[in-house]
C-alpha positions as CSV (number, residue, x, y, z in Angstrom):
1,M,56.8,-45.7,-10.4
2,D,54.9,-43.0,-12.1
3,R,52.2,-45.5,-13.3
4,K,51.7,-46.9,-9.8
5,L,51.4,-43.3,-8.4
6,H,48.9,-42.4,-11.2
7,D,46.8,-45.5,-10.4
8,M,46.9,-44.8,-6.6
9,I,45.7,-41.2,-7.2
10,R,42.8,-42.5,-9.5
11,L,41.8,-45.0,-6.8
12,I,41.8,-42.3,-4.0
13,F,39.7,-40.0,-6.3
14,V,37.1,-42.7,-7.1
15,L,36.8,-43.8,-3.4
16,A,36.4,-40.1,-2.4
17,L,33.7,-39.6,-5.0
18,F,31.7,-42.7,-3.9
19,L,32.1,-41.6,-0.3
20,T,30.8,-38.1,-1.1
21,I,27.8,-39.5,-3.1
22,D,27.1,-42.0,-0.3
23,V,27.1,-39.4,2.5
24,H,25.0,-37.0,0.4
25,A,22.4,-39.7,-0.3
26,A,22.2,-40.6,3.3
27,V,21.6,-37.0,4.3
28,V,18.9,-36.2,1.8
29,G,17.2,-39.5,2.4
30,R,17.5,-40.8,-1.2
31,F,18.3,-44.4,0.0
32,N,15.4,-46.4,1.3
33,S,17.8,-47.9,4.0
34,V,17.4,-44.7,5.9
35,N,14.5,-45.5,8.3
36,S,12.0,-43.0,9.6
37,S,13.3,-43.0,13.2
38,V,16.9,-42.0,11.9
39,R,15.3,-39.4,9.6
40,D,13.4,-37.8,12.5
41,N,16.7,-37.1,14.3
42,L,18.4,-35.7,11.3
43,V,17.3,-32.1,12.0
44,S,20.2,-29.9,10.8
45,D,21.0,-26.4,12.1
46,S,19.2,-24.9,9.1
47,L,15.8,-25.7,7.6
48,P,16.0,-27.1,4.0
49,L,14.6,-25.3,1.1
50,V,11.6,-26.7,-0.8
51,L,12.0,-25.1,-4.2
52,T,15.6,-25.7,-4.7
53,N,15.7,-24.9,-8.4
54,H,13.4,-21.9,-7.9
55,R,14.7,-18.8,-9.8
56,A,11.5,-17.0,-11.0
57,D,9.8,-14.2,-9.1
58,L,6.5,-16.0,-8.6
59,V,4.9,-13.1,-6.9
60,E,5.8,-10.6,-9.5
61,N,4.9,-12.8,-12.4
62,R,1.5,-13.8,-10.9
63,L,0.4,-10.2,-10.1
64,R,1.8,-8.8,-13.4
65,N,-0.2,-11.4,-15.3
66,Q,-3.4,-10.4,-13.4
67,A,-2.7,-6.8,-14.1
68,V,-2.4,-7.4,-17.9
69,L,-5.7,-9.2,-18.0
70,R,-7.4,-6.5,-16.0
71,F,-6.0,-3.8,-18.4
72,A,-7.5,-5.7,-21.3
73,A,-10.8,-6.2,-19.5
74,Q,-11.4,-2.6,-18.6
75,Q,-13.2,-1.1,-21.6
76,I,-14.7,2.4,-21.8
77,P,-18.2,2.5,-23.5
78,D,-18.3,3.7,-27.1
79,N,-21.6,5.5,-27.0
80,L,-22.7,8.5,-25.1
81,Q,-25.6,7.0,-23.2
82,D,-23.5,4.2,-21.7
83,L,-20.6,6.6,-21.2
84,D,-22.7,8.8,-19.0
85,K,-23.8,5.9,-16.8
86,Y,-20.2,4.6,-16.6
87,R,-18.7,7.9,-15.6
88,T,-21.4,8.4,-12.9
89,R,-20.8,5.0,-11.5
90,L,-16.9,5.3,-11.6
91,K,-16.9,8.7,-10.0
92,N,-19.1,7.4,-7.1
93,S,-16.8,4.4,-6.7
94,I,-13.6,6.6,-6.6
95,I,-15.2,8.7,-3.8
96,Q,-16.2,5.6,-1.9
97,K,-12.8,3.7,-2.3
98,T,-10.6,6.7,-1.4
99,G,-12.8,7.8,1.5
100,L,-12.4,11.4,0.4
101,I,-14.5,14.0,2.0
102,V,-16.2,16.9,0.2
103,N,-17.3,19.5,2.6
104,P,-17.8,22.9,1.0
105,K,-19.6,24.4,4.0
106,L,-16.7,23.9,6.3
107,P,-15.1,27.3,7.1
108,L,-11.7,27.8,5.6
109,N,-10.5,29.9,8.5
110,I,-7.5,31.2,6.5
111,K,-4.6,32.1,8.8
112,E,-2.0,34.4,7.2
113,T,1.5,34.4,9.0
114,G,3.5,36.4,6.6
115,S,3.7,38.3,3.3
116,I,6.5,38.9,0.8
117,Q,6.4,41.5,-1.9
118,M,8.1,40.4,-5.0
119,K,8.5,42.4,-8.3
120,G,5.0,42.2,-9.9
121,Y,3.4,39.9,-7.3
122,K,3.3,39.0,-3.6
123,I,3.4,35.7,-1.7
124,K,1.3,35.0,1.4
125,N,2.2,32.2,3.8
126,I,-1.1,30.8,5.0
127,A,-2.8,27.9,6.7
128,F,-6.4,26.9,6.1
129,Q,-8.9,24.2,7.3
130,T,-9.3,21.2,5.0
131,L,-11.1,18.8,7.3
132,P,-12.8,19.5,10.6
133,G,-9.9,20.6,13.0
134,V,-7.3,19.8,10.3
135,Y,-5.3,22.6,8.7
136,A,-2.9,22.6,5.7
137,T,0.1,24.9,5.2
138,A,0.4,26.7,1.9
139,N,1.9,29.6,-0.2
140,L,-0.4,31.8,-2.1
141,F,1.1,33.6,-5.0
142,I,-0.9,36.7,-6.1
143,P,-0.2,39.1,-9.1
144,D,-0.2,42.9,-8.3
145,G,-3.5,44.5,-9.3
146,K,-7.2,43.9,-8.7
147,G,-7.9,41.0,-11.0
148,P,-9.9,38.9,-11.3
149,Y,-7.2,36.5,-12.4
150,P,-7.4,32.9,-13.5
151,A,-5.9,30.7,-10.8
152,V,-4.0,27.4,-10.6
153,I,-3.7,24.9,-7.8
154,N,-0.1,23.5,-7.7
155,M,0.0,20.0,-6.2
156,L,3.3,18.4,-5.1
157,G,5.0,15.0,-5.4
158,H,7.7,13.8,-3.2
159,W,9.8,16.9,-2.7
160,R,11.5,16.5,0.6
161,K,10.9,20.0,1.9
162,G,7.4,20.4,0.2
163,K,6.2,23.8,-1.2
164,S,9.6,25.6,-0.8
165,E,11.7,23.2,-2.9
166,K,13.7,25.2,-5.5
167,D,13.7,22.5,-8.2
168,G,10.0,22.0,-8.6
169,P,7.2,23.6,-6.6
170,Q,8.6,27.0,-5.8
171,P,9.5,28.0,-9.4
172,L,6.0,27.0,-10.5
173,G,4.4,29.6,-8.2
174,H,6.8,32.4,-9.3
175,T,6.3,31.9,-13.0
176,L,2.5,31.6,-12.7
177,A,2.3,34.8,-10.7
178,L,4.6,36.6,-13.3
179,N,2.2,35.5,-16.1
180,G,-1.0,36.8,-14.4
181,Y,-2.2,33.7,-12.5
182,V,-3.0,33.3,-8.8
183,C,-1.2,30.1,-7.6
184,L,-1.9,28.1,-4.5
185,T,0.9,25.7,-3.5
186,I,-0.2,23.3,-0.7
187,D,2.1,21.0,1.3
188,P,0.9,17.5,0.7
189,W,-0.7,15.6,3.6
190,G,2.3,14.3,5.8
191,A,4.9,16.4,3.9
192,G,6.6,19.7,4.0
193,E,5.4,21.5,7.2
194,R,2.9,18.7,7.9
195,T,5.3,15.9,8.9
196,S,5.2,14.1,12.3
197,E,7.8,16.5,13.7
198,H,8.0,20.1,12.4
199,G,11.1,20.7,10.4
200,V,12.0,16.9,10.2
201,F,11.2,16.0,6.6
202,E,10.0,12.4,6.1
203,Y,8.4,10.2,3.5
204,H,4.7,10.5,3.8
205,G,3.9,7.1,2.3
206,G,4.9,3.6,3.5
207,N,3.5,2.5,6.7
208,L,2.9,6.0,7.8
209,G,0.5,6.8,4.9
210,A,-1.0,3.4,4.9
211,S,-2.1,3.7,8.5
212,L,-5.0,5.8,7.1
213,L,-6.4,2.7,5.4
214,N,-7.2,1.2,8.8
215,I,-9.6,4.0,9.6
216,G,-11.4,3.7,6.4
217,E,-9.6,6.5,4.7
218,S,-6.5,6.7,2.4
219,L,-3.5,8.9,1.7
220,I,-4.8,9.5,-1.8
221,G,-8.2,10.3,-0.4
222,V,-7.1,12.9,2.2
223,Q,-4.9,14.6,-0.5
224,I,-7.8,14.9,-2.8
225,S,-9.9,16.3,0.0
226,D,-7.1,18.8,0.7
227,N,-6.9,19.9,-2.9
228,I,-10.8,20.2,-3.3
229,R,-10.6,22.6,-0.3
230,G,-7.7,24.4,-2.1
231,V,-10.1,25.0,-5.0
232,D,-12.7,26.2,-2.5
233,L,-10.2,28.7,-1.1
234,L,-9.3,30.0,-4.6
235,C,-12.9,30.4,-5.6
236,S,-13.5,32.4,-2.4
237,L,-10.9,35.1,-3.2
238,P,-12.3,38.3,-4.7
239,Y,-9.4,38.6,-7.1
240,V,-9.8,35.1,-8.5
241,D,-12.0,34.3,-11.6
242,P,-13.8,31.0,-10.3
243,E,-14.7,30.1,-13.9
244,N,-11.0,29.7,-14.9
245,I,-9.3,27.4,-12.5
246,G,-6.4,25.1,-13.6
247,A,-4.6,22.3,-11.9
248,T,-1.0,21.0,-12.3
249,G,1.7,19.1,-10.6
250,A,4.5,16.5,-11.1
251,S,4.9,12.9,-10.2
252,G,2.7,12.4,-7.1
253,G,1.4,15.9,-7.7
254,G,0.5,15.0,-11.3
255,N,-1.3,12.1,-10.1
256,Q,-3.3,14.4,-7.7
257,T,-3.9,16.6,-10.7
258,M,-5.6,13.7,-12.5
259,W,-7.8,12.8,-9.5
260,L,-8.7,16.3,-8.6
261,A,-9.7,17.2,-12.2
262,A,-11.7,13.9,-12.4
263,I,-13.7,14.6,-9.2
264,D,-14.0,18.5,-9.2
265,E,-15.5,19.9,-12.3
266,R,-14.5,23.4,-11.4
267,I,-11.1,22.5,-12.8
268,K,-11.2,23.9,-16.4
269,A,-7.8,22.8,-17.5
270,A,-5.2,20.3,-16.2
271,V,-1.5,19.6,-16.9
272,P,-0.3,16.5,-15.1
273,V,3.5,16.1,-15.4
274,V,5.6,12.8,-15.4
275,S,2.5,11.0,-13.8
276,I,0.2,9.6,-16.6
277,G,0.8,5.9,-17.3
278,T,-1.3,2.9,-16.8
279,F,-2.6,1.3,-13.6
280,E,-1.3,-2.0,-15.0
281,S,2.2,-0.6,-15.0
282,Y,1.9,0.3,-11.2
283,I,1.7,-3.4,-10.3
284,M,5.0,-4.6,-8.7
285,R,6.5,-1.1,-9.4
286,S,7.8,1.3,-6.8
287,N,4.9,3.7,-6.7
288,C,3.7,5.5,-3.4
289,V,0.7,4.5,-1.4
290,C,-0.4,8.2,-2.1
291,E,-1.1,6.9,-5.7
292,L,-3.0,3.8,-4.6
293,L,-6.7,3.4,-5.4
294,N,-8.0,0.4,-3.4
295,D,-9.5,-2.2,-5.8
296,G,-8.6,0.2,-8.6
297,L,-8.0,-2.4,-11.3
298,T,-11.3,-4.1,-10.6
299,L,-13.1,-0.8,-11.4
300,T,-11.2,0.9,-14.2
301,E,-7.9,1.7,-15.9
302,E,-6.3,5.1,-16.0
303,A,-8.1,6.0,-19.2
304,G,-11.3,5.6,-17.4
305,V,-10.3,8.2,-14.8
306,L,-9.2,10.6,-17.5
307,S,-12.6,10.1,-19.2
308,L,-14.1,11.9,-16.2
309,I,-12.1,15.0,-17.2
310,A,-13.5,15.1,-20.7
311,P,-14.5,17.5,-22.4
312,R,-12.3,19.8,-20.2
313,A,-8.8,20.6,-21.4
314,L,-6.1,18.0,-20.5
315,K,-2.4,18.1,-21.5
316,M,-0.3,15.2,-20.3
317,C,3.5,15.6,-20.3
318,N,6.0,12.8,-19.7
319,H,9.8,12.5,-20.0
320,K,12.1,10.4,-22.2
321,Q,14.7,9.9,-19.4
322,D,12.2,9.1,-16.6
323,A,13.5,6.0,-14.7
324,A,10.0,5.1,-13.3
325,P,8.5,2.4,-15.5
326,S,5.0,3.5,-14.5
327,F,5.6,6.8,-16.2
328,F,7.4,5.9,-19.4
329,P,6.2,7.7,-22.4
330,L,5.0,4.4,-23.8
331,E,2.6,3.9,-20.8
332,M,1.3,7.5,-21.3
333,Q,0.7,6.8,-24.9
334,R,-1.4,3.7,-24.2
335,T,-3.6,5.6,-21.9
336,F,-3.8,8.6,-24.3
337,D,-4.9,6.3,-27.1
338,N,-7.7,4.9,-24.9
339,T,-8.8,8.3,-23.7
340,R,-9.0,10.0,-27.1
341,P,-12.1,8.2,-28.3
342,V,-14.0,9.8,-25.3
343,Y,-12.9,13.3,-26.2
344,K,-13.9,12.5,-29.9
345,M,-17.4,11.4,-28.8
346,L,-17.8,14.7,-26.8
347,G,-16.6,16.7,-29.8
348,A,-13.6,18.0,-27.8
349,E,-10.6,16.4,-29.5
350,N,-8.6,19.6,-29.4
351,N,-8.9,19.7,-25.6
352,L,-6.8,16.6,-25.3
353,S,-3.0,16.8,-25.9
354,S,0.3,15.0,-24.9
355,Q,4.0,15.8,-25.1
356,V,7.3,14.1,-24.4
357,I,10.2,16.1,-23.2
358,D,13.9,14.8,-23.2
359,R,14.4,15.3,-19.4
360,T,14.6,13.2,-16.3
361,H,11.8,12.9,-13.7
362,G,10.7,16.3,-12.4
363,Y,8.9,19.6,-13.2
364,W,11.6,21.5,-15.3
365,S,11.5,24.8,-17.1
366,E,10.4,23.0,-20.4
367,D,7.4,21.6,-18.5
368,R,6.5,25.0,-17.1
369,E,6.6,26.6,-20.5
370,V,4.3,23.9,-21.8
371,M,2.0,24.5,-18.9
372,L,1.9,28.3,-19.4
373,G,1.0,28.0,-23.1
374,W,-1.8,25.4,-22.3
375,F,-3.3,27.5,-19.5
376,D,-3.0,30.7,-21.6
377,L,-5.2,29.1,-24.3
378,H,-7.8,27.4,-22.0
379,L,-7.9,29.8,-18.9
380,K,-7.3,33.2,-20.7
381,G,-8.4,32.4,-24.2
382,I,-5.1,33.7,-25.8
383,G,-2.3,32.0,-27.8
384,T,-2.3,28.7,-29.6
385,G,-1.5,26.4,-26.7
386,A,2.2,26.1,-27.8
387,P,4.9,26.5,-25.1
388,K,5.4,30.0,-23.8
389,K,8.8,31.3,-22.9
390,E,9.3,31.9,-19.1
391,L,10.2,35.2,-17.6
392,P,13.2,35.3,-15.2
393,F,12.2,35.1,-11.5
394,E,14.0,35.1,-8.1
395,L,14.0,31.9,-5.9
396,L,13.7,32.4,-2.1
397,P,15.3,30.6,0.8
398,D,13.1,27.8,2.3
399,E,12.5,29.6,5.6
400,K,11.0,32.6,3.8
401,L,8.2,30.3,2.6
402,Y,7.6,28.5,5.8
403,V,4.2,29.3,7.4
404,Y,5.7,28.7,10.9
405,P,9.2,29.0,12.3
406,I,10.8,25.6,12.8
407,G,9.6,24.0,16.0
408,K,6.7,26.6,16.4
409,R,4.0,25.0,14.3
410,D,0.4,25.6,15.3
411,P,-1.1,22.4,16.8
412,L,-4.0,22.7,14.3
413,I,-1.5,21.4,11.6
414,T,-2.6,17.7,12.2
415,T,0.0,15.1,11.5
416,T,-0.8,11.6,10.1
417,P,-0.1,9.7,13.4
418,A,-2.3,12.2,15.4
419,Y,-5.1,12.1,12.9
420,S,-5.1,8.3,12.6
421,Q,-5.0,7.9,16.3
422,R,-7.8,10.4,16.9
423,R,-10.1,8.9,14.3
424,G,-9.2,5.4,15.5
425,N,-10.1,6.2,19.1
426,E,-13.5,7.5,17.8
427,L,-14.1,4.4,15.8
428,R,-13.0,2.1,18.6
429,A,-15.4,3.9,21.1
430,A,-18.3,3.3,18.7
431,F,-17.7,-0.4,18.4
432,L,-17.0,-1.0,22.0
433,N,-20.2,0.7,23.0
434,A,-22.3,-1.6,20.8
435,A,-24.9,-3.5,22.7
436,A,-25.0,-6.5,20.6
437,V,-23.0,-8.3,17.8
438,N,-24.5,-10.1,14.8
439,V,-21.8,-12.9,14.5
440,S,-22.6,-14.1,11.0
441,E,-22.9,-10.5,9.7
442,K,-19.6,-9.6,11.3
443,Q,-17.9,-12.6,9.7
444,K,-19.3,-11.7,6.3
445,E,-18.0,-8.1,6.7
446,L,-14.6,-9.3,7.8
447,R,-14.3,-11.5,4.7
448,S,-15.1,-8.5,2.6
449,I,-12.5,-6.4,4.4
450,L,-9.9,-9.1,3.9
451,R,-11.0,-9.2,0.3
452,I,-11.5,-12.9,0.3
453,N,-13.7,-12.8,-2.8
454,E,-12.9,-16.3,-4.3
455,Q,-12.4,-19.7,-2.9
456,S,-8.9,-21.0,-3.1
457,V,-8.5,-24.8,-3.1
458,L,-5.6,-27.3,-3.5
459,R,-5.1,-28.1,-7.1
460,K,-1.9,-30.3,-6.9
461,V,0.8,-31.5,-4.5
462,H,4.4,-31.5,-5.7
463,Q,6.4,-33.9,-3.5
464,Y,10.2,-33.7,-3.3
465,P,12.8,-35.9,-1.6
466,S,13.0,-35.6,2.1
467,L,15.9,-33.7,3.5
468,G,17.3,-33.2,7.1
469,G,14.3,-35.1,8.6
470,W,11.7,-33.0,6.8
471,D,9.2,-34.1,4.1
472,R,9.3,-31.3,1.4
473,M,6.4,-30.4,-0.8
474,A,4.8,-27.5,-2.6
475,L,1.1,-27.1,-2.6
476,E,-0.3,-25.7,-5.9
477,S,-3.4,-23.7,-5.4
478,S,-6.4,-23.0,-7.7
479,D,-5.3,-19.2,-7.8
480,D,-1.9,-20.1,-9.2
481,K,0.4,-20.1,-6.2
482,L,3.0,-22.5,-4.9
483,I,3.0,-22.8,-1.2
484,P,6.4,-24.3,0.2
485,V,5.7,-26.8,3.1
486,L,8.1,-28.6,5.4
487,H,6.4,-31.5,7.2
488,M,7.4,-33.7,10.1
489,A,4.9,-36.3,11.4
490,P,4.1,-36.4,15.1
491,S,5.9,-39.1,17.1
492,V,2.9,-39.2,19.4
493,P,-0.1,-39.3,17.0
494,S,-2.5,-37.9,19.7
495,M,-0.4,-34.7,19.9
496,G,-1.6,-33.5,16.5
497,Y,0.1,-30.8,14.5
498,I,1.3,-27.3,14.9
499,L,1.4,-25.1,11.8
500,I,4.1,-22.5,12.0
501,S,4.5,-19.3,9.9
502,N,6.6,-16.1,10.1
503,P,6.5,-13.1,7.8
504,A,10.3,-13.2,7.8
505,G,10.2,-16.7,6.3
506,K,11.2,-20.1,7.7
507,K,14.8,-18.8,8.4
508,A,13.4,-16.7,11.3
509,I,11.9,-19.7,13.1
510,S,14.0,-20.8,16.0
511,F,15.3,-24.3,16.4
512,E,14.7,-24.0,20.1
513,Q,11.0,-23.8,19.3
514,I,11.2,-26.7,16.9
515,N,13.1,-29.0,19.2
516,E,10.7,-28.2,22.1
517,L,7.8,-29.3,19.8
518,K,9.7,-32.4,18.9
519,K,10.2,-33.4,22.6
520,K,6.4,-33.1,23.0
521,G,5.9,-35.4,20.1
522,Q,3.9,-32.9,18.1
523,G,3.8,-32.9,14.4
524,I,5.4,-29.8,12.8
525,V,4.5,-28.1,9.6
526,I,6.4,-24.9,8.5
527,V,5.0,-22.8,5.6
528,D,6.3,-19.8,3.7
529,L,3.4,-17.6,2.9
530,S,3.3,-15.7,-0.4
531,G,5.8,-12.8,-0.4
532,T,7.9,-14.4,2.4
533,G,10.8,-16.8,2.6
534,E,11.3,-18.9,-0.5
535,V,8.5,-17.2,-2.3
536,S,9.4,-13.6,-1.5
537,S,9.7,-11.3,-4.4
538,N,13.1,-10.4,-5.9
539,K,11.5,-7.2,-7.2
540,E,10.3,-6.4,-3.7
541,N,13.5,-7.2,-2.0
542,S,15.7,-5.2,-4.4
543,G,13.5,-2.1,-4.4
544,N,12.2,-1.5,-0.8
545,R,14.6,-2.9,1.8
546,S,13.4,-0.5,4.4
547,M,9.8,-1.0,3.8
548,V,8.9,-4.8,3.9
549,L,6.1,-5.9,1.5
550,H,5.6,-2.2,0.3
551,T,5.3,-3.1,-3.4
552,Q,3.4,-6.3,-3.0
553,S,0.8,-5.0,-0.5
554,R,0.0,-2.0,-2.8
555,S,-0.2,-4.3,-5.8
556,E,-2.7,-6.7,-4.1
557,L,-4.9,-3.8,-3.1
558,W,-4.9,-2.5,-6.7
559,L,-6.1,-6.0,-7.8
560,G,-8.8,-6.2,-5.1
561,K,-7.0,-8.2,-2.6
562,T,-5.0,-7.9,0.6
563,I,-1.8,-9.8,1.8
564,L,-3.5,-10.9,4.9
565,G,-6.5,-12.2,2.9
566,E,-4.2,-14.2,0.7
567,W,-2.4,-15.6,3.7
568,V,-5.7,-16.7,5.3
569,K,-6.5,-18.6,2.2
570,E,-3.0,-20.2,2.1
571,L,-3.2,-21.3,5.7
572,G,-6.6,-22.7,5.0
573,I,-5.3,-24.8,2.2
574,V,-2.4,-26.2,4.3
575,S,-4.7,-27.0,7.3
576,E,-7.2,-28.8,5.0
577,F,-4.4,-30.7,3.3
578,L,-3.2,-31.9,6.7
579,R,-6.7,-33.1,7.6
580,S,-7.2,-34.9,4.3
581,N,-3.7,-36.2,3.7
582,Y,-2.5,-37.0,7.2
583,R,-5.9,-37.4,9.0
584,A,-4.8,-34.7,11.4
585,Q,-7.4,-34.4,14.2
586,N,-5.9,-31.3,15.9
587,I,-4.2,-28.4,14.2
588,S,-2.8,-25.5,16.2
589,L,-1.5,-22.3,14.4
590,D,1.6,-20.5,15.6
591,G,2.2,-17.2,13.8
592,T,4.5,-14.3,14.3
593,K,3.5,-10.6,13.8
594,E,1.2,-10.4,10.7
595,S,1.1,-14.2,10.0
596,G,-0.3,-14.7,13.6
597,L,-3.1,-12.3,12.7
598,A,-3.7,-14.3,9.5
599,G,-4.2,-17.4,11.6
600,L,-6.6,-15.6,13.9
601,F,-8.6,-14.4,10.9
602,L,-8.8,-17.9,9.5
603,A,-10.2,-19.1,12.7
604,A,-12.7,-16.2,12.9
605,L,-14.0,-17.1,9.4
606,G,-14.7,-20.7,10.4
607,G,-11.4,-22.3,9.3
608,R,-11.0,-25.8,10.7
609,V,-8.2,-25.0,13.1
610,D,-7.9,-25.4,16.8
611,D,-5.7,-23.4,19.3
612,I,-4.0,-20.3,18.1
613,V,-0.6,-18.8,19.2
614,L,0.2,-15.2,18.2
615,R,3.8,-13.8,18.8
616,D,4.6,-10.1,18.8
617,A,1.2,-9.3,17.5
618,P,-0.9,-6.1,17.9
619,L,-3.8,-6.1,20.4
620,S,-5.4,-3.3,18.4
621,Y,-5.0,-1.6,14.9
622,L,-5.1,1.8,16.7
623,S,-2.1,4.0,15.5
624,D,0.3,5.1,18.1
625,T,3.6,7.0,18.2
626,G,5.7,4.4,19.9
627,S,8.8,2.5,18.8
628,S,8.8,2.3,15.0
629,V,6.3,3.0,12.2
630,D,7.9,0.0,10.4
631,F,7.7,-2.6,13.2
632,F,5.1,-4.4,11.0
633,S,5.2,-4.8,7.3
634,M,2.9,-3.0,4.8
635,G,1.0,-6.3,4.6
636,I,-0.7,-5.6,7.9
637,H,-3.0,-2.8,6.7
638,L,-6.6,-3.5,6.0
639,P,-8.9,-0.8,4.6
640,G,-11.7,0.0,6.9
641,F,-10.7,-2.5,9.6
642,L,-11.3,-0.1,12.6
643,N,-14.7,0.9,11.1
644,W,-15.6,-2.8,11.4
645,G,-14.2,-3.6,14.8
646,D,-10.7,-4.5,16.1
647,V,-8.5,-7.5,17.0
648,S,-10.5,-8.2,20.2
649,L,-13.5,-8.8,18.0
650,V,-11.7,-11.1,15.7
651,A,-10.5,-13.2,18.8
652,A,-14.0,-13.4,20.1
653,L,-15.4,-14.5,16.6
654,S,-12.8,-17.3,16.5
655,G,-14.4,-19.2,19.4
656,K,-10.8,-20.6,20.0
657,N,-8.3,-20.6,22.9
658,I,-5.7,-18.0,22.0
659,E,-2.3,-17.3,23.4
660,I,-0.7,-14.0,22.7
661,I,3.0,-13.9,23.5
662,N,4.6,-10.4,23.8
663,P,1.6,-8.3,22.8
664,V,2.5,-5.0,21.2
665,S,1.0,-1.9,19.7
666,M,1.0,-1.0,16.0
667,S,4.4,0.7,16.5
668,G,5.8,-2.4,18.2
669,S,5.7,-1.0,21.7
670,K,5.2,-3.7,24.4
671,I,1.9,-3.6,26.1
672,S,1.9,-4.3,29.8
673,G,0.6,-3.1,33.2
674,S,-2.6,-1.1,33.2
675,R,-2.8,-1.0,29.4
676,L,-2.7,-4.7,29.2
677,E,-5.4,-5.1,31.8
678,E,-7.6,-2.8,29.8
679,Y,-7.2,-5.0,26.8
680,Q,-7.8,-8.1,28.8
681,T,-11.1,-6.7,29.9
682,E,-11.9,-5.7,26.3
683,F,-11.2,-9.2,24.9
684,A,-13.2,-10.8,27.7
685,K,-16.1,-8.4,27.0
686,L,-16.2,-9.2,23.3
687,R,-16.2,-13.0,24.1
688,T,-19.4,-12.4,26.3
689,L,-21.0,-10.1,23.8
690,T,-20.6,-12.7,20.9
691,R,-21.4,-15.7,23.1
692,Q,-18.5,-17.5,21.7
693,E,-16.4,-20.1,23.5
694,G,-12.7,-20.0,24.2
695,K,-10.5,-17.6,26.0
696,T,-7.5,-15.4,25.4
697,I,-4.4,-15.5,27.5
698,F,-1.6,-12.9,27.4
699,Y,2.1,-13.6,28.1
């Protein structure tokens, strides 16, 4: 009885196993007996993966490898004649890439709103003009007496409340004043009292700071401009010795210390804290857009920037317990070692020093004592440069150091959204008033803005078993990407193909849309563009959940690329593959948000595509204060795009019929009514001006 029961159980198990295998084989299309008509009807309720055994972070590995190569390739000249040419060229490139503005003749218009007398020094709460019509808030710490005193500009990183924070910026001002230095502490652009809403503290980077890129400027650039004006202010004060100006700051403020000292030769000594690393280490790490130099790794490495400071005094200070890989002491040491030969060539080896402190990320008392000793030596000519013990000081409540009572800020304190919108309107007015458009020249300029500097072609097709009615393949490109593609042939050959993309990946594509296309008999191709869907970055997703493509977009720009430019190339590869491999006669593009723009850019640059559908896409790159600063990902931003034109010009250059479904602003606010009518007129005008075919329809 037991034997029969055992045999029966074995038989049931074997039958169940074969049944499972048979069903699985039928679903995935491994048996040739499944004909194409049956396959076409096997569309499941979820789109299949293409790279089923994919575990590596393709984006991070590709970009990190490129960064390693760039680090090795960036060499500083080893002789004085070539070094001089190198430094002149690099300095000019930094000014051009950051969009920084040097305007020493602009009136400072210092506005003092309060003064606090401390023991041995006083603090003034001030605002002053940094750009035409743009004012910064700051605290000015002044020792008692006539002076003249050496002075230090104190630049901030990402302290939430800006200049008044008690664990970084504020103590620095107190200790410098007690030691006989005038100190100017400025709220960084978009931070402290310069946020979108006064008293509501926000992160000044992300999409907010990146919006400056679209008007041909940058967060790093406007901050350098601010800080150059800060030096102008210090040099204008009768109690300051303009020959002895120092610069310091931690994290993003240390980064600004480096850039300011590199550009402004009035800085005699600099102490950047927890900020010196390598540009290579920035790639696919969680740095801020305020630390981004567009195309930086195509120009130089961090040692090259520090070479601009030589032979002036430079003390870099990093921390053992820092959690940011970009600022690990090892990265500082790599840059220190590459900077030292420059100081040696210039006979100033003693003016370069580094120190590692066993603390976490920040500007702590140990750092302040290092800073005091270094500045005493190089700005006062006393001491040995060794750390100097701090004197005790009193910290003040935040509100004592505010320039304006909360909610009563002077309108001259311009915010990032207001500035970007104002400059954007000025740029749009200039381009819309143009009497003519040189189409070929505009296409060439657009290619440059997208940073499409190399041709990307199909290297190899990796074909995988069909699944759920979809042919699965990955297209390997000449620039070392794998592009996952799902393909379903048209049931009516004359209907052609529609190529669908979505920045949220294929999972965001609705089956209602797919089934509607199937009913029409159209061929369907679905692609995951780099950084999305199956080829999204684990590094990106784990570190920046609230800021989509924050890390990848900055990394691409450091390497001289843009996400949209990369997507244009990828869509071009897929469309050409369809024409060559499937003899596709008609290819329409259907893209959501940024991917819709990528399709439009491809068409404008002469890509062999036909009709274009954009969903939830912006009609203009003009900044606004609508729904959400994060409606689009960081991948949407294009340095200098509004200096070139706008979306209406791209549409005109395409010469294609375009449908824009649910048009929105850059904040995601729906555009309708009279505003939509204005854009309709603008799009039609640009078609006429460029003498291109096609029309744009809005839904």
